[in-house]
C-alpha positions in Angstrom: -19.9 -16.9 -18.1 -18.1 -17.0 -14.7 -17.8 -13.7 -12.9 -16.0 -12.3 -9.9 -17.8 -9.9 -7.6 -15.3 -9.6 -4.7 -14.3 -6.6 -2.7 -10.9 -7.9 -1.8 -10.2 -10.3 -4.6 -10.6 -9.0 -8.2 -7.9 -10.5 -10.3 -7.0 -10.4 -14.0 -5.9 -13.3 -16.2 -2.3 -14.2 -16.8 -1.0 -16.4 -19.6 2.8 -16.1 -19.0 3.7 -14.2 -22.1 7.1 -12.3 -22.2 6.3 -9.4 -24.5 8.9 -6.6 -24.5 11.8 -8.8 -23.5 14.9 -7.4 -25.4 17.7 -9.7 -24.1 18.3 -12.8 -21.9 21.6 -13.7 -20.4 21.3 -16.9 -18.3 18.7 -16.1 -15.7 18.9 -12.3 -16.2 16.1 -11.0 -18.4 16.1 -7.3 -19.6 13.1 -5.2 -20.6 13.9 -2.1 -22.6 11.4 0.5 -21.9 9.5 2.8 -24.3 5.9 3.5 -25.5 6.2 1.6 -28.8 4.3 -1.7 -29.0 7.4 -3.8 -29.1 8.7 -2.2 -25.9 5.5 -2.3 -23.9 4.2 -5.3 -21.9 0.8 -5.8 -23.7 0.0 -9.4 -22.7 -0.4 -11.1 -19.4 3.1 -11.8 -18.0 4.6 -13.8 -15.1 7.9 -12.9 -13.5 9.4 -15.8 -11.5 11.9 -15.8 -8.6 14.4 -18.0 -10.5 15.2 -15.0 -12.8 16.5 -11.5 -12.2 14.6 -8.9 -14.2 16.2 -5.7 -15.4 14.3 -2.5 -16.2 16.1 -0.5 -18.8 14.1 2.7 -19.1 10.4 3.1 -18.4 8.8 -0.3 -18.8 5.0 0.1 -19.3 2.3 -2.6 -18.6 -0.5 -1.6 -21.0 -3.5 -2.8 -23.0 -5.3 -4.2 -19.9 -2.5 -6.7 -19.4 -1.7 -8.2 -15.9 1.9 -8.5 -14.5 2.1 -11.2 -11.9 5.3 -11.4 -9.8 6.2 -14.4 -7.7 7.2 -14.2 -4.1 11.0 -13.8 -3.8 11.6 -12.2 -7.2 14.3 -9.6 -7.6 13.9 -6.7 -10.1 16.7 -4.3 -10.8 16.7 -1.0 -12.7 19.3 0.6 -14.8 20.9 3.8 -13.5 20.0 6.3 -16.3 19.4 10.0 -15.3 16.8 12.5 -16.5 14.4 11.4 -19.2 16.0 7.9 -19.4 15.4 7.1 -15.7 14.1 3.6 -15.3 10.7 2.8 -13.8 7.9 0.2 -13.9 4.6 1.8 -14.8 1.3 -0.1 -14.5 -0.9 1.9 -16.9 -4.5 2.6 -16.4 -6.6 -0.5 -17.1 -3.8 -2.9 -16.4 -3.0 -4.7 -13.2 -0.1 -5.9 -11.0 -0.2 -8.8 -8.6 3.1 -8.5 -6.8 2.4 -10.8 -3.8 5.4 -11.4 -1.7 5.4 -13.1 1.7 7.1 -12.3 5.1 9.8 -14.8 4.2 10.0 -14.1 0.5 9.5 -10.4 -0.3 9.6 -9.0 -3.7 12.5 -6.5 -4.1 13.0 -3.6 -6.5 16.5 -2.0 -6.4 19.2 -0.4 -8.5 21.3 -2.4 -11.0 24.3 -1.1 -9.0 23.1 -3.0 -5.9 25.3 -6.1 -5.8 22.6 -8.4 -4.5 21.5 -11.1 -7.0 18.6 -12.7 -5.1 15.9 -11.1 -3.1 16.9 -12.8 0.1 20.5 -11.5 0.2 21.9 -8.9 2.5 23.3 -6.0 0.5 26.4 -3.8 0.8 24.2 -0.9 -0.4 22.9 1.2 2.5 20.9 4.3 3.4 23.5 6.6 1.8 22.9 5.1 -1.7 20.0 6.9 -3.2 18.5 8.2 -6.5 19.9 5.5 -8.7 16.6 4.7 -10.6 13.1 5.9 -10.8 10.4 3.9 -8.9 7.2 2.0 -9.2 4.1 3.7 -10.6 0.6 2.2 -10.4 -2.2 4.1 -12.3 -6.0 3.6 -12.1 -9.2 5.2 -13.1 -10.3 6.4 -9.6 -11.7 9.9 -9.0 -9.5 13.1 -9.0 -10.5 16.6 -8.0 -8.0 18.5 -10.2 -5.2 18.2 -12.8 -1.9 20.1 -12.9 -2.7 22.0 -16.1 -6.3 22.6 -15.2 -7.2 21.4 -18.7 -9.1 18.2 -17.7 -12.8 17.8 -18.0 -15.1 18.8 -15.2 -15.4 16.5 -12.2 -16.0 13.6 -12.3 -14.2 13.2 -15.6 -10.7 14.5 -14.7 -7.5 13.0 -16.0 -3.9 13.8 -15.1 -0.4 12.5 -16.0 2.5 11.4 -13.9 4.8 14.2 -12.9 8.0 14.7 -14.8 7.3 12.1 -17.5 6.2 13.2 -21.0 2.4 12.9 -21.1 1.2 10.0 -23.2 -1.7 7.5 -23.1 0.2 5.3 -20.7 1.0 7.9 -18.0 -2.6 9.1 -17.7 -4.6 8.3 -14.6 -8.0 9.2 -13.1 -11.5 8.5 -14.2 -15.2 8.5 -13.3 -15.5 6.1 -10.3 -13.6 4.2 -7.6 -15.1 0.9 -8.7 -12.1 -0.8 -10.4 -9.2 -2.4 -8.7 -5.5 -2.3 -9.8 -4.4 -5.6 -8.2 -2.3 -6.5 -5.1 1.0 -5.0 -4.0 2.1 -6.8 -0.8 5.4 -7.5 0.9 7.4 -5.5 -1.5 10.6 -3.5 -0.8 11.5 -0.6 -3.1 15.1 0.6 -2.6 17.5 3.4 -3.7 15.1 5.1 -6.2 13.9 8.7 -6.8 16.2 9.5 -9.7 15.9 13.0 -11.1 13.8 13.3 -14.3 14.7 16.9 -14.8 15.7 19.9 -12.7 12.4 20.0 -10.9 11.1 16.5 -10.8 12.0 13.1 -9.4 10.0 9.9 -9.2 8.5 8.8 -5.9 9.5 5.4 -4.6 5.8 4.4 -5.1 3.3 6.5 -7.0 -0.4 5.7 -6.7 -2.4 7.7 -9.2 -6.2 7.2 -9.2 -5.8 3.9 -7.3 -8.9 2.6 -5.5 -9.9 0.7 -2.4 -10.4 -2.4 -4.5 -6.6 -2.6 -4.6 -4.5 -4.1 -1.8 -1.4 -2.1 -0.9 0.2 -3.2 2.3 3.5 -4.3 3.8 5.5 -2.0 1.5 9.0 -0.6 2.4 10.5 2.3 0.5 14.1 2.6 1.4 16.5 5.6 0.8 14.5 7.3 -2.0 15.6 10.7 -3.2 12.0 12.0 -3.6 8.9 11.2 -1.6 8.7 7.6 -0.5 5.0 7.3 -1.4 2.7 9.8 -3.0 -1.0 9.3 -3.6 -2.9 11.2 -6.3 -6.7 11.0 -5.9 -8.6 7.7 -5.7 -9.5 6.1 -2.4 -6.8 3.4 -1.9 -6.2 2.4 1.7 -2.4 1.7 2.2 -1.4 0.1 5.5 1.8 -1.3 7.0 3.9 1.2 5.0 7.6 1.9 5.8 9.5 5.0 4.7 13.1 4.7 5.7 15.6 7.5 5.0 13.6 9.4 2.4 15.3 12.6 1.2 12.0 14.4 0.6 8.7 13.8 2.3 7.9 10.4 3.7 4.3 10.5 2.9 2.5 12.8 0.4 -1.1 13.0 -0.9 -2.8 15.2 -3.5 -5.6 15.5 -6.0 -8.4 14.7 -3.6 -7.3 11.4 -2.1 -10.2 10.2 0.1 -8.7 7.0 1.6 -7.6 5.7 5.0 -4.1 4.6 6.0 -3.0 2.7 9.0 0.3 1.5 10.5 2.6 4.0 8.7 6.3 4.2 9.9 8.8 6.8 8.9 12.4 7.1 10.1 14.1 10.2 8.8 17.5 10.6 7.2 19.7 13.1 9.0 22.3 14.4 6.7 25.5 13.1 5.3 26.3 12.7 1.6 22.8 11.6 0.7 21.0 14.6 2.3 18.2 14.8 4.9 14.5 14.3 5.2 12.1 17.1 4.2 8.7 16.8 5.9 7.3 13.7 7.6 4.2 14.3 5.5 3.0 16.8 3.0 -0.7 17.0 2.3 -2.3 18.8 -0.6 -5.9 19.0 -1.7 -5.6 20.1 -5.3 -2.7 20.4 -7.8 -3.3 23.8 -9.2 -3.8 27.3 -7.8 -7.4 27.8 -8.8 -10.8 27.3 -7.6 -11.2 24.6 -4.9 -13.5 21.6 -5.5 -16.4 22.1 -3.1 -19.1 19.6 -2.3 -17.6 17.0 -4.6 -14.2 15.3 -4.2 -12.4 17.8 -1.9 -10.3 14.9 -0.6 -10.0 13.8 3.0 -7.1 11.6 4.0 -7.5 9.8 7.4 -4.5 8.1 9.1 -4.6 5.8 12.2 -1.6 4.5 14.0 1.3 6.3 12.4 4.8 6.5 13.9 6.7 9.3 12.3 10.3 9.7 13.6 12.2 12.7 12.1 15.9 13.2 11.5 16.4 14.3 15.1 15.4 17.4 17.0 19.1 18.5 17.1 19.8 17.6 13.5 19.7 21.1 12.1 17.1 20.1 9.5 14.7 23.1 9.1 11.6 21.5 7.7 8.6 20.7 10.0 6.7 17.5 10.6 3.6 18.4 8.6 2.9 20.8 5.7 -0.8 21.2 4.8 -1.9 23.2 1.8 -4.3 23.6 -1.1 -7.5 22.7 0.7 -6.2 19.4 2.0 -8.3 17.2 4.2 -6.0 15.8 6.9 -6.8 13.7 9.9 -4.4 11.8 12.2 -5.5 9.7 15.1 -3.8 7.4 17.6 -0.3 8.2 16.4 3.2 9.1 17.6 5.2 12.0 16.2 8.7 12.7 17.4 12.3 14.0 16.6 11.9 16.9 14.1 14.3 19.8 14.3 12.4 22.7 12.8 12.6 26.5 12.4 9.6 27.5 14.6 6.9 25.1 13.5 5.8 21.5 13.7 2.6 21.9 11.6 2.6 24.4 8.8 -0.9 25.2 7.5 -0.1 27.1 4.3 -1.9 29.7 2.2 -4.9 28.3 0.5 -4.7 25.4 3.0 -8.3 25.0 3.7 -11.6 26.3 2.5 -13.4 25.9 5.8 -12.4 23.7 8.8 -15.4 21.4 8.4 -17.4 19.9 5.6 -20.6 17.9 5.4 -20.4 14.2 4.5 -23.6 12.2 4.3 -25.4 14.8 6.5 -22.7 15.0 9.2 -20.3 17.8 9.8 -16.7 16.4 9.9 -13.4 18.1 10.6 -11.1 18.6 7.7 -8.0 19.3 9.7 -8.1 17.1 12.8 -5.4 15.7 15.1 -6.7 13.7 18.1 -5.4 11.1 20.6 -1.7 11.5 19.5 1.6 11.6 21.3 4.0 14.5 20.4 7.6 14.6 21.7 11.1 16.1 21.1 10.8 18.9 18.6 13.3 21.6 17.9 10.5 24.2 17.7 10.5 24.6 21.4 8.7 23.3 24.5 5.4 25.1 24.1 3.1 23.3 21.7 1.1 26.5 21.2 4.1 27.8 19.3 4.3 24.8 17.0 1.4 25.6 14.6 1.8 28.2 11.9 -1.5 29.1 10.2 -1.7 31.4 7.2 -4.8 29.9 5.5 -6.7 32.0 3.1 -9.4 31.5 0.6 -9.0 32.0 -3.2 -9.9 35.7 -2.9 -7.1 36.1 -0.4 -9.5 36.5 2.5 -8.2 35.0 5.7 -10.4 32.2 6.7 -8.3 30.9 9.7 -8.4 34.1 11.6 -5.3 33.5 13.7 -3.0 30.8 15.0 -5.6 30.3 17.7 -7.7 28.2 15.4 -4.7 26.0 14.7 -3.7 25.9 18.4 -6.9 24.1 19.1 -5.0 21.0 18.3 -3.2 21.3 21.6 -5.3 23.8 23.6 -8.5 21.8 23.5 -8.1 19.0 26.1 -10.8 16.9 24.4 -8.4 16.4 21.5 -6.2 14.3 23.8 -3.0 15.4 22.1 -0.4 14.6 24.8 3.1 16.1 24.9 5.0 13.3 26.5 7.7 10.7 25.9 6.3 7.8 23.9 9.3 5.7 25.2 10.2 4.3 21.8 12.6 1.5 22.6 15.5 2.5 20.5 16.1 5.0 17.6 19.1 4.6 15.2 19.6 5.9 11.7 22.3 3.6 10.6 22.9 -0.2 10.2 24.2 -0.7 13.7 21.4 -3.0 15.0 20.0 -0.2 17.1 16.5 0.6 15.7 13.4 -0.7 17.5 10.3 1.4 16.8 8.0 -0.3 19.4 7.0 1.5 22.5 8.4 0.2 25.8 6.0 -2.0 27.8 5.2 0.9 30.2 4.9 3.5 27.5 1.8 5.8 27.6 1.0 4.6 24.1 -0.6 1.5 25.7 -2.6 3.4 28.3 -3.7 6.6 26.7 -7.3 7.0 25.5 -7.7 6.2 21.8 -9.9 7.7 19.1 -12.7 5.3 18.0 -11.9 3.2 15.0 -14.3 3.1 12.0 -15.9 -0.3 11.2 -14.2 -1.1 7.8 -12.1 -4.0 6.5 -8.9 -2.0 6.0 -8.8 -0.7 9.6 -7.8 -2.9 12.5 -8.8 -1.7 16.0 -5.7 -2.0 18.3 -5.0 -1.1 21.9 -2.1 1.2 21.4 -1.0 4.4 19.7 1.6 4.4 16.9 2.4 1.8 14.3 3.6 -0.9 16.7 2.3 -2.8 19.7 4.4 -5.6 21.1 5.1 -7.2 17.7 7.6 -5.7 15.3 6.2 -6.4 11.9 9.3 -5.2 10.1 11.2 -8.4 10.9 12.1 -10.8 8.1 11.0 -8.9 4.9 12.3 -5.4 5.1 15.8 -4.2 4.2 15.8 -2.6 7.7 15.6 -6.2 9.0 17.8 -8.1 6.6 20.7 -5.6 6.6 21.1 -5.0 10.3 19.3 -1.8 11.1 16.9 -3.4 13.6 17.6 -4.6 17.1 17.9 -8.4 16.9 14.6 -10.1 17.3 14.1 -12.4 20.3 10.5 -13.0 19.3 9.3 -16.6 18.8 6.5 -17.1 16.3 3.3 -18.5 17.8 2.0 -21.7 16.3 -0.8 -20.9 13.8 -2.9 -23.2 11.7 -1.7 -22.8 8.1 -4.2 -25.0 6.3 -7.7 -26.3 6.6 -9.5 -28.7 4.2 -12.9 -30.3 4.4 -14.9 -32.5 2.0 -18.5 -31.4 1.9 -21.6 -33.0 0.4 -24.0 -30.2 -0.3 -27.7 -31.0 -1.1 -29.3 -29.3 -4.1 -30.1 -25.7 -3.4 -28.3 -25.7 0.0 -24.8 -24.7 1.1 -21.9 -26.0 3.2 -19.6 -24.1 5.6 -16.2 -24.2 7.2 -15.0 -21.8 9.9 -11.4 -20.8 10.7 -9.5 -18.3 12.7 -6.8 -15.8 11.8 -4.5 -15.6 14.8 -1.9 -13.0 15.9 -1.6 -9.2 15.6 -1.2 -9.0 11.8 -3.5 -9.6 8.8 -2.8 -12.6 6.7 -3.4 -13.4 3.1 -5.4 -16.6 2.3 -5.9 -18.7 -0.7 -9.4 -20.2 -0.4 -10.6 -22.8 -2.9 -13.9 -24.6 -3.6 -13.0 -27.5 -5.9 -15.6 -29.5 -7.8 -15.0 -30.9 -11.3 -11.2 -31.4 -10.9 -11.8 -34.0 -8.2 -12.7 -36.5 -10.9 -9.0 -36.7 -11.8 -8.3 -37.9 -8.2 -10.8 -40.8 -8.2 -13.8 -39.1 -6.7 -16.8 -40.8 -8.2 -19.6 -38.9 -6.3 -21.7 -36.3 -8.1 -19.5 -33.2 -8.1 -20.6 -29.6 -7.7 -20.5 -28.0 -11.1 -20.3 -24.3 -10.3 -19.0 -23.7 -6.8 -19.3 -20.2 -5.3 -17.5 -18.9 -2.2 -18.8 -16.3 0.2 -16.6 -15.3 3.1 -18.2 -13.6 6.1 -16.9 -12.3 9.5 -18.2 -14.9 11.9 -19.2 -12.3 14.5 -20.8 -9.5 12.4 -21.8 -11.7 9.5 -20.6 -9.0 7.2 -19.6 -10.3 3.7 -15.8 -9.9 3.2 -15.7 -11.4 -0.3 -17.9 -13.2 -2.8 -16.1 -15.1 -5.6 -16.8 -17.4 -8.4 -14.3 -18.8 -11.0 -10.6 -18.4 -11.3 -9.4 -18.4 -14.9 -9.6 -14.6 -15.0 -6.5 -14.6 -12.7 -4.8 -17.8 -13.8 -1.1 -16.9 -13.1 -1.6 -15.7 -9.6 -3.9 -18.7 -8.7 -1.3 -21.1 -10.2 1.6 -19.5 -8.4 0.0 -19.4 -5.0 -1.6 -22.9 -5.3 1.8 -24.4 -6.1 3.4 -22.5 -3.2 1.0 -24.1 -0.7 1.1 -27.6 -2.3 -2.3 -27.6 -4.0 -2.9 -29.3 -7.3 -3.6 -27.2 -10.4 -7.1 -26.8 -11.6 -5.9 -26.7 -15.2 -5.7 -29.8 -17.4 -2.5 -31.8 -17.9 -1.5 -35.0 -19.6 -2.0 -37.1 -16.4 -4.9 -35.0 -15.1 -7.1 -34.2 -18.2 -10.0 -32.3 -16.6 -9.8 -28.6 -17.4 -11.7 -27.3 -14.4 -12.8 -23.7 -15.3 -15.7 -23.5 -12.9 -14.3 -24.1 -9.5 -13.9 -21.0 -7.3 -10.7 -19.4 -5.9 -10.5 -16.4 -3.6 -7.3 -14.6 -2.6 -8.1 -12.3 0.3 -6.4 -10.4 3.1 -8.1 -11.1 6.4 -7.6 -9.3 9.7 -7.2 -11.3 12.9 -10.6 -12.8 13.7 -12.9 -15.7 12.9 -14.4 -16.3 9.5 -17.1 -18.5 7.9 -16.7 -19.7 4.3 -20.0 -20.7 2.7 -19.9 -22.8 -0.4 -22.9 -23.3 -2.7 -23.5 -24.0 -6.4 -23.9 -20.7 -8.3 -26.8 -22.2 -10.3 -28.6 -23.8 -7.3 -27.3 -27.3 -7.8 -25.5 -29.4 -5.2 -22.9 -32.1 -5.0 -19.5 -33.1 -3.6 -17.0 -30.2 -3.1 -13.6 -29.8 -1.5 -13.2 -26.7 0.6 -9.7 -25.5 1.6 -8.1 -22.4 3.1 -4.4 -21.8 3.1 -2.5 -19.0 4.9 -0.1 -17.8 2.2 2.0 -15.7 4.7 3.2 -18.7 6.6 
């Protein structure tokens, strides 16, 4: 049996079924939600860009099914309030492969939005909000607590999505962070956050128990009534995340999330009929007022290169930049924070915020609340940063553990933390569609010259030579609503020429391997389709002995670290077929004119940071033979 053992490419099969479709009107396909079998998507399903999909209620993907969404697909949701609010929910055990591209993003929006293709401009703007629910992805990653405190002891804790009646399909959490939930990339989620009841709305994107085997990057949440993105437990590593005009918190985490984030942007709403932003970020460690989880999954979220722009220091909005509570682990490095009008605080470390300022991880003492090498500027809380931090932390016996504000003031009073109060010289800030927003620092900004906190050596973190979410390149262009609908300063950038495809024919001796090397250029990561084709070549007149069971190993050329190791492809058929077709590759499946059904060639779909990579191809069973190696940049 073929198997997949990849860090970055673990995919499920897809057979194109359309379970749960309730009506079709031309190219408009409606799914009526519900938890009954006839309403759930229980088989592998492909959504294509030549259709528009309507979510009418809560549409669940269950029973280990995979939903694959083509680049450029538009999904709309009915505007039904309270318990009927529409949402797409990927239940625990199922997967989603929503793989857009910079030129063809996948768009989720309200049915009231007049756009009818994902590439259109829309008359809907930042004042239109709360018209449907959101997207929910649930996994079996580790949690440290549940809302009702009725789950099993760690590490067997389950919880359910807030505001939705608890059922088997809203549960998340599990016993390990080993399983992935798919890929969610170049996706724009717009005008959501509809109220479920008096106290609950849906986040634009909810990640519950999602793990680092899941790729979540280049995601825009635009004008959401609740939090833009909230992470509950797990250790997923979201990067290139955009929160535009959220009416609650831009970023939120809870339940012991232990991941890393990088390149997060928030631009805050500042009033009007749609309301204003709450916090830039709210960080919680546990979801109940009970005993803290100690020496297990306390949770520790670490963010590099955020740019968090509030609603304006003179906006009259009273909430602060950060709220930290319930034993949250919070670390921000190499970031820019600006433009919050607050009532006396920038960072609010609440009661029960932290059961000790440090913890021991793998024998080393690490800080649990840590801000280093950041730029802070333009806060309504006053000019003295020592007045910005409010600390009321207590333990669960109501004993003060942060003795005074002094311990919080260390963020600014200790020069070794390199927290500078200075103008980051952001090029242009605007909160309306007047073509006036450019979040990049000016060329002479201190963001390019300040000292930076050391980056960890891990695939999801890119070392860069600037603070904040942007260097000289604005990665918002082309795929976000901010870009398409006139919020950004017009781009004068020209795309550098980059190789988009590489192919080589290799003759590999028995027991040996062949290699190809290629480079990923530019400032941004790219997604690649990498194939090692053997048996299918017989359909194209290749008469040489063909490699029977190709296996792909992708390594960093410099460090030799393995990025991915992959065999087979039929366990992720839909996404492989879609992306192969997009780059002009022939299908590996059989057809009338090409009868070989090649189930043993290898296909990897991986996100690669800028750098040089080596692809090694060998026969999984030690054989040899002729094999075609190819690598295609999907993002071009």
